Each structure stands twice: as C-alpha cells, then as structure tokens.
N, C-alpha and C positions, 0 to 999 in steps of 0.2 A: 398399392404400396406407397406411391408418391403422395397420395392424400394423407396417408398415415404419418409419413415423415414430415409433411408440411404442418399437420396438426400438432405433432410432437414439438416441432420447432417453435410454433406459435405459443404453446403452453410453456415451453422452456424459457422463452424470451420474457413472457409475462411474469413467470414465477421468479426469474433471476432479478429482473428490475424491481418487482414488488418487494422481494426480500431485501434488496439493497436500500430501497426507500424506507422500509420499516426499520432497518438497522440504523439508518441515519437518525431517525427519531429516537430510538433507544439510546444510541451512543451519545447524542447531544444532551439528552436528559440526564444520563448518568454522569457525564463529564461536568455538568454544571457545578461551579464552585470548587472544582478540584485543580484547576490550572494554577500552578505557582511558578510557571516558567521553568527555568533550569533547576529550581529547588523542589520541583514536584516529587512527592513521595507516592509510591504505588499501592500502599496498603497491604492487605492480606492477599495471599496467592489466589484464593477463591474469588474475591471481589475483583481482582485484576483480570483474571481470565473471563469472568462474566462481562467485563467491559471490553476486553481486547477482541473477543470473537465478533460481537456486532460491529466494532470498529473496522475490522478486516473485511467483514461482509459489505459494509457500507463503502469502503474505499476500493476494494479489489474486484467486486463482482461486476460493476459496470464495464470495466476494461476487459473482463473475461467473456463478455457477451459473444464476440465472434467465435471463440473456441466452444462455448456452450452450443451455439447454433450448428457449428460443424459436427459436433458430437451428436446432436439431435438428428441431423440429416443422415448421419452414418448409422446410428442405432435404430432410429424410428420409434424409440420407447421412452416415455416420460420418466419411468422409474429409473432407468439407467442414467438418464440425465441428472436426476436428483442425487443419485449416488455419486456421480461425477462431481457435482457441485459440493457435496458433503466432503468428499476426499480432498478436494481443492482447499476447502476451509480448514481441514485437519492440518494440512501443511502449514498454513499461516498460524494456526493455534500452536504448533510446535515452535514456530519462530517466537511467538509470544512467551512461551516457557523460557526460551533462551534469553529474551529481553528481560524477563523478571529476574532471572538468575544473575545477569551481568549488570543490570542498571543500578546506578547510584545517583542520588542528588549531586549536582556538580555546579561549577561556576561558569560564567560566560566564556572564560578562556578555553576551557575544555570543550564547550559547545562549539566555539569557533574552529578549533582544531578538528573536531569531528566533521563539521560541515566542509572544511577544506578537503579532508580525506574522502568524503562522499563525492565531492565534485571531481576529484582526481579519478575515482573509481569509474566515473562515466566514460573515461577514455580507455579503459582496460579491455583486453580481449574477452575475459569472462562475461563482462557486461554485454559486449556485442554478440557473443555466441548465444547466450541465454535469450536475448531479445530476438535473435533471428529464429531460434528453434520454435518460438511461440507461433510463428507463421508457417512453418514448414509442413506440418501434418497434424492429424488429430491425435493428440496425446491423451493418456489417462489423466484423471484429475490430479493424481499425485505427481505425474510427470510434468504436467503443465504448471502445477503449483510450484515445483522446485525451479522450473525455468523462470517463473514469475518472480520468485524470491531472488534468483540471481540477477534478474533484470532490474528489479525495483529496490534492492536492499540499500543502495546508496541513498535514494530518496527517503526511505523509511528511517534511515539513521539520522537524517536531517530532522525529521519529526521528533524522534526520540531525544535528540540532543537539544532542540530548541524549545520544546514544550509538548510532551507526550500526551497531555490532557488538553491541549489547546485546540479549540474548534477552528479558529482561523487558519492555523498551520495545517491542521488536518484537511481543510478544504483546499488549500494551495497544493499540498502533496497529492491529494486525490486527483486534482486537475492535471498535474504533471504526469502522474501514472497513467491516467486515461489517454492523454495525448500519445504517450510512448507505446501504449498497447494497441491503439487504433491506427497509428500511422507507422509506415516502415521507417527504418533508420535513414535520416537525412542529416548530413553534416551541417547544412545551413540552419537546422533547428537544434540539433544535439550539441554541437560545439558551443554556441552561445549559452545554452542552458547550463552546461558544465562549468563554463567560465563564470556565469552568474552565481552559481552555488559556491564556487571558490571565492569569488569576490565578497559574497555574503559572509563567508567564514572569516575572511581577512578583516572585514568591517567589524565583526563581533569581537575579534581579538584586540583591535586597536581602539575601537570606540563602541563598547557594548551598550552604552546609554543611548546610542542613536537607533538601536533596534528595539522596537516596542515589544513588550510581552516577555522579555527574557527574565525579568525579575518582577515579583509582585509589587503593585503600587502600594505605597504606604498611606 
C-alpha cells in the first residue's frame, strides 16, 4: 500500500508540474500582443475563458503541489488526484467568470486604488484564516480552491488592475502566490509585502508614469 501511495504521489507531482509548465507556454503564447495595461480589453467570453484557465493552471498549480501530494498520499489513486486538480481549477474558472463580468478597462487612478485595497486585504482576518486552512488538513479540490481564492484574491486583484494580460505582472504575482502557499504566515515577510503593495498603489495614484506597463507605449 505504501508503494502504491508513493507511486501515486510521484505521478501526481509530475503531472501537476508538467501541466503547470505546459500552461505557462500556452498562456504566454495567447497573451502575446494583448497587453494594453489598464486599458486591456478581454474580448469575447469564450476567448477569455480559453486564456484564463491555462493562466490559472500556470499560476496556481505550483503552489498547490503540497496539497496535491497530501491528497495523493491519502487516496493512493492517481485518478482521484486528477479529479482533485480538476475541481481545484474549476473554482478558479468560476473566479474568471466573475472577473469577466465585472472587469472594465480603466485608468491608472482606479488601478492604484485597487492595489491599495488589495494591500489592505493582506492584513484582514479572512486572508489569515484562508491561508491557515490550506495547511491544516487534506481538503477537497473545491475546498482547497476556495481557501486559495480567499488567500490569493488580493494578489490576483493587483494583476487584474495593473495588466491582466501582462506576462511580467503575471510572473510577479505567481512568485508571490507561490511564496505564500509554500511558507507559513510570518509577519516579517507578510507585513512588508502588504506595505509594498499599498506603496505601489499610492505610487500609481500620484505618479502613474513612473510605473512601466500601465499604459501602452505610443
């Protein structure tokens, strides 16, 4: 039984990281030429979802690896792990539907205000609770997905506000999400990060031209 669980964990790890890597390639290729900073338009619903799903797989699966491995060790079955990953991505797809419904091209001032709000969210109790629950036990893919949304939604708002089709911003947010998923909460790390996000928002509000990529180059 132990060998079966070890094999399932190895397959799950390879499949998760392989899917994340492939999704990066797909997302970067699809985003080419689409980044207009805060003025980015999302296009049709179908084309947006076709881009959003690989984006989320690329950004969120690396940070979900510990949870995937916990589930693999518990179930010992590759099929159930794949279903877990699928249900996890369904949650982020639903978030994409909400983003599509609410998103509008906007200006730097709105982007700055959203970034400030996202930084303040890092100090809230919902953020702390959702982040802690990701470490407590083996959750379902849906359960882990919603905890992940609650933990990372502030960072995702920064991406949506500053450049939803920006590969550089996508890379930065992915790195921050990964750090928060793999490391337990530490004030020495989390407080400076939240303050940095707030500072970025303030900078965008008062001096938007100093932040590259907010507006398309002429």
